[in-house]
N, C-alpha and C positions, 0 to 999 in steps of 0.2 A: 434591836438586832439589825446590824448593818450588812451582814452577809450570812449566807447559809452553808458555807463550806465547812464540812466536817461536823455539822449539826445533825440532830436526829428529829425527824418529823413523823408524827402519827396522823393518818388520814382515814376517815370513815367514808364509805361510798366511793372507794378508790377504783372500782371496776369499770367506771365509765364517766363521761361528762367532765365536770369541773374537777372532781377528785382525781381522775386519771391524768388530766392535764397538769394539775398541781404536782403530781408525782414526777412527771416527765421534766417539768421546768426545774423542780428542786434537784432532781438527779443531775441535770446539766450543770448545776452549781455546786456539786459535790456533797449534797445532803443525803444522809442515810435515811432509809424509809421503813416504817412499820405500817403496812397497808391492811385495811380490812374492808370487807363487803359481804353482803349476804349471797351475792352471785359469784360462785367460785370460777365460772368460766370467764366472767369479766375480770376478775383478779388475775387470772392466768394471762389474759390478753395484755393487761397492764405490765405484768412482769416481763413479757416479751419485748415491750417497748423500752424497757429499762436495761436490757442486756448490753447495749454499747457502753454503759457507764460503770466505772469501777467504784461502786458503792455497795454497802450491805443492804439487802432488801429482805424483809420478813413479811409473811402474809398470814391472815387468819380469816376464816369464814366467820362472820359476826352478825348477829342481830342486835342492833344498838338498843333495842327495847329491853334487852336482857341485862339487868344491872350486874349480876354475878359474872356474866360473860365479858362485859366491858371491864370490870375490875381485873379479871384474869388476863385480859389482853394488855392492860396497862402494866401489870406485873411482868408479863412475858416480854413486853417491849423493853423494859429496863434490864431484864435478865439477858436478853439477846444483844442489846446495843450498849449497855453500860449506863445509859442515861437517856433522857428525852427532853427536847427543847420546845417542841410545838405540838399542839393537837389541833387539827382541822376537823371540826364537827360539821361535816358536809352532807351526810346521808339524809335523805328526806323523801316523803311521798305526798301525794295530793288526793283530795276527795272533793268531788262535785256533788253537792246536795243542798237542799233547803235545811234550815234549822229543824223544822217540824219533821222532815222526812228522814233525817239521819238517825240510824239506829245507834244505840249505846255501844254496840260492838264496833261499829265503824268509827265512832268518835274515840273510843279507847285505842283502836288501832293507830290512828293518825297522831293522837297525842303522845302515845308511848314512843313512837319513832321520832317525830319532829321536835317534841319538847323534852320528854324524859331522856331520849337519846343524847341530846345536847347536854342536859344536866349531868348524866352519868359520865359522859366523856370529859366534861369539865372537871367534875369533882374527883374522879379517879386518877386523872393525869396531873392535876394542879400540884399536889404535894411533891411529885417527882420533878416537875418542871421548876418549881421553886428551888429545888436543890442545886440547879445549874446556875441560878442567879442571872440567867439570860434566856428568857423564853417568852412565848406568846400563846394565847388562847384565841383561836379564830372560829367564830360561830356564824353559820350561814342562816340568815333570816330570809327576807324576800322583799320585793316592792310591795307585796301584800302584807308586810309587817309595818307598812307606813299608812296604808289606807285599806278600808274594808270594801269587799265586793259582794254583790248578791251571788248566791250559790257557792261561796267560798268561806262560809262562817267558820268551819272547823280548821281549814288551812290558815285563815286569818288569825284565829285564836292562837294557834301554835306559833306562828311567826311573830305576832305581837309579843308573845311570851318570851321568845328567844331574844327579841330586842330588849325588853325590860330587864331580863336576867343578865344579859351581857353588859348593858350600860351600867347596871349596879355593880357588877363584878369589876368593871374597869375602874370605877371610882374607888372601890376598896383596895385594889392593887396599887393605885396611885398613892393612896394614903399609907399603905404599908411600905412603899419604897423597897420592894423585894426583888426588883430586876425583872419582873414578869409583867406583861401588858395584855390587853384584850382588844379585839377588833370585832365589830358587828358588821356583817356584809349584807347588803340588800341588792341582790341581782334582779334585773328586769327579765326580759325574755331571752334566756340562754338556751342554745341548741343542745338540749340534753334529752334523756329518755323519760323525763318525769311525766310528760303528757301521755306517753304510750303505756306507762305503768299506773296511771291514775285510776282511781275507782270512782264510779258514779252510780246514781240510782234514778229510778223513774220519778222521784219527787220533782225533778227539774221541769217536768211537764206542767206543773202548777205555775211556773214562771214563763210558760210559753217557749221553753227550751227543749231541744232534743239531746239526750245524753251523748249519743255517738257523735252527732254533728258538733256539739259544744267542745268535746275533747279534740276533734279534728281541727276546729277553728282555733283553739288555744295553741295547738301544735304549730300552726302557721305563724303565730306571733313570736315563736322562739327563734330569734334571728342572730343574736350575738354568738360568735364561735366560743366554745368553752375554753380554748387556749387563750383567747383574749381576756376572758373573765379571770382565768387563773393568774395571768401575768399582772393584772390590775390588783388582785388580792395580795400577791407577793410584794408588789411595789408599796401597797398600803401598809403592810407589816413593817417594811424597812423604814417607812416614814412615820411609823407609830401613830397612824390615824385612829380615831375613835370609831368612825363610821365610814363605810364605802358604799356609794351608789354606783351600780354597774349598768350602763346602757342609757340611751336618751329617754327611754320610756320610764325608767325608774326616776330619773332626774326631773322629768316633766310632772310625774305624779306627785313627787315630793314637793315640788313648787306649788302645784295646785292645792295640795293639802295645807300648805303654809298660808296661802292667800285666802283659801276658802275652807277653813277647818271643818265646817259642817256642810257647807254648800256643795262641796265636791260630790256628796252623795246623790244629789239631784242630777248633777251632770252625768255621773256614772250610769244612773238609771236610764236617762235619755239616750246615752250612747249605746247601751246594751239593747234598747228598744230598736234603735236604728239598725244595729247589727243583725237583728233577727229578720229584718225586712230585706237585707241585701242577699 
């Protein structure tokens, strides 16, 4: 896909952060938009940002963990726009907990959104995108889809799963030569609301961590502006990249994992220990 003019893009988590900025940048290039988010106020704010552009915009309040709702959204997108070329599976949440301390309800919550939400978005939109013979599936993983971190086992599990799912999908699409491609995105610390909406529990105390302070510290690491991340994602789509690392932190962690595929775990433990003392 060399340009986005007169194409149709569907975006989850479009009410803030990367999703919102993807919408703005695509609108500037003449792309029509089907936007979804569980936060209706956020969606309305995004629509306000899109008013200067002469494109068609539709919105839907959506919980990506609801398969039937995602199917309905895909159908409505095609009905409203005539076709759809891209799906950006961007919505996600975070959970800070030890493996032992995470309840099954917490695990189901994050897996249903971060992994099943991506699966539903991919599977429900893919048949429609194939009909255009010119499309893209864009799935957002994380730098935590490259390496594992203590207190992030559930988040790691979902983001590793998105990576494996998307890389397999990309190979299948290549073999089918159907005009559709796939990109797996691994953002580092992007300045979004994910830390503010993250869940945590008191099990972090067994690691010598304070739940509230841990989330606040994590929020300080979110430095890359979402508009910069969104632009890199669109550039990667146009270049038909298989994987995109966003931010120096993601690139450094990826390199560390390649050089020290298991040794990085000891380094991470030491760094987290030093962080608690600061």
